[in-house]
C-alpha positions as CSV (number, residue, x, y, z in Angstrom):
1,X,149.6,82.0,9.5
2,X,150.2,80.7,12.9
3,X,149.4,77.5,13.9
4,X,148.4,76.6,9.5
5,X,149.0,73.0,11.2
6,X,145.3,73.4,13.9
7,X,142.3,73.0,11.2
8,X,144.1,74.0,8.4
9,X,140.8,73.5,6.3
10,X,139.4,76.2,7.4
11,X,139.8,79.3,4.8
12,X,138.0,82.2,7.0
13,X,141.2,82.6,8.4
14,X,141.7,85.6,6.6
15,X,143.4,88.2,9.4
16,X,146.9,86.9,11.8
17,X,150.4,86.7,11.2
18,X,151.7,85.1,7.7
19,X,154.4,83.0,9.1
20,X,156.1,80.8,5.6
21,X,158.2,79.0,8.1
22,X,154.9,76.8,9.6
23,X,153.5,76.2,6.4
24,X,157.0,75.1,4.8
25,X,157.1,73.0,8.1
26,X,153.9,71.3,7.4
27,X,154.8,70.4,3.9
28,X,158.0,68.7,5.2
29,X,156.4,67.4,7.7
30,X,153.9,65.8,5.4
31,X,156.7,64.5,3.1
32,X,159.4,63.1,4.8
33,X,156.2,61.0,6.8
34,X,154.3,59.3,3.5
35,X,157.3,59.7,0.7
36,X,158.7,56.1,1.4
37,X,155.3,54.8,1.9
38,X,154.1,51.8,-0.6
39,X,150.5,53.3,0.2
40,X,152.2,57.4,-0.9
41,X,151.3,58.3,-4.7
42,X,151.5,61.8,-4.5
43,X,148.7,64.9,-3.7
44,X,146.8,68.4,-4.6
45,X,148.4,71.1,-3.4
46,X,146.0,74.0,-2.6
47,X,146.3,76.2,-4.5
48,X,148.2,77.2,-7.6
49,X,147.0,79.8,-9.8
50,X,148.4,79.5,-12.9
51,X,147.9,83.4,-13.5
52,X,149.3,84.1,-9.6
53,X,149.1,87.1,-8.5
54,X,151.9,88.4,-6.7
55,X,151.9,89.9,-3.2
56,X,154.8,91.9,-1.8
57,X,157.3,89.6,0.4
58,X,155.6,89.3,3.9
59,X,151.6,89.6,2.5
60,X,150.3,86.4,1.3
61,X,148.4,84.8,3.8
62,X,146.5,81.7,1.0
63,X,146.6,78.6,1.3
64,X,149.2,78.3,-2.0
65,X,152.4,78.4,-1.4
66,X,153.2,80.0,-4.8
67,X,156.4,82.9,-4.3
68,X,156.9,81.1,-0.8
69,X,159.3,79.4,1.2
70,X,157.4,75.9,0.7
71,X,157.6,76.5,-3.0
72,X,161.8,76.6,-2.9
73,X,161.4,74.0,0.0
74,X,159.6,71.8,-1.9
75,X,161.7,71.7,-6.1
76,X,164.1,71.4,-3.9
77,X,162.9,67.8,-2.0
78,X,161.8,67.5,-5.9
79,X,165.4,67.9,-7.3
80,X,166.4,65.7,-4.1
81,X,164.1,62.8,-4.9
82,X,163.6,62.9,-8.3
83,X,163.3,59.2,-10.3
84,X,166.2,58.2,-12.2
């Protein structure tokens, strides 16, 4: 959603503009800030549904990155930073 970095824990925001770019930017900023830190061992993405319901593009305003730009960015990031 717009301003998704402001109170990102607030799950009560059910209405608002869907902003996949903001979600992608926030995840990318987190990875760029912490990935190389010795103390950073990873994290959990909220939420990931094994039987996710499929939304029409631009209709999913929930936390999950499934089926969104952020999922593709994360996949590319992991591939570029895989341990060999």
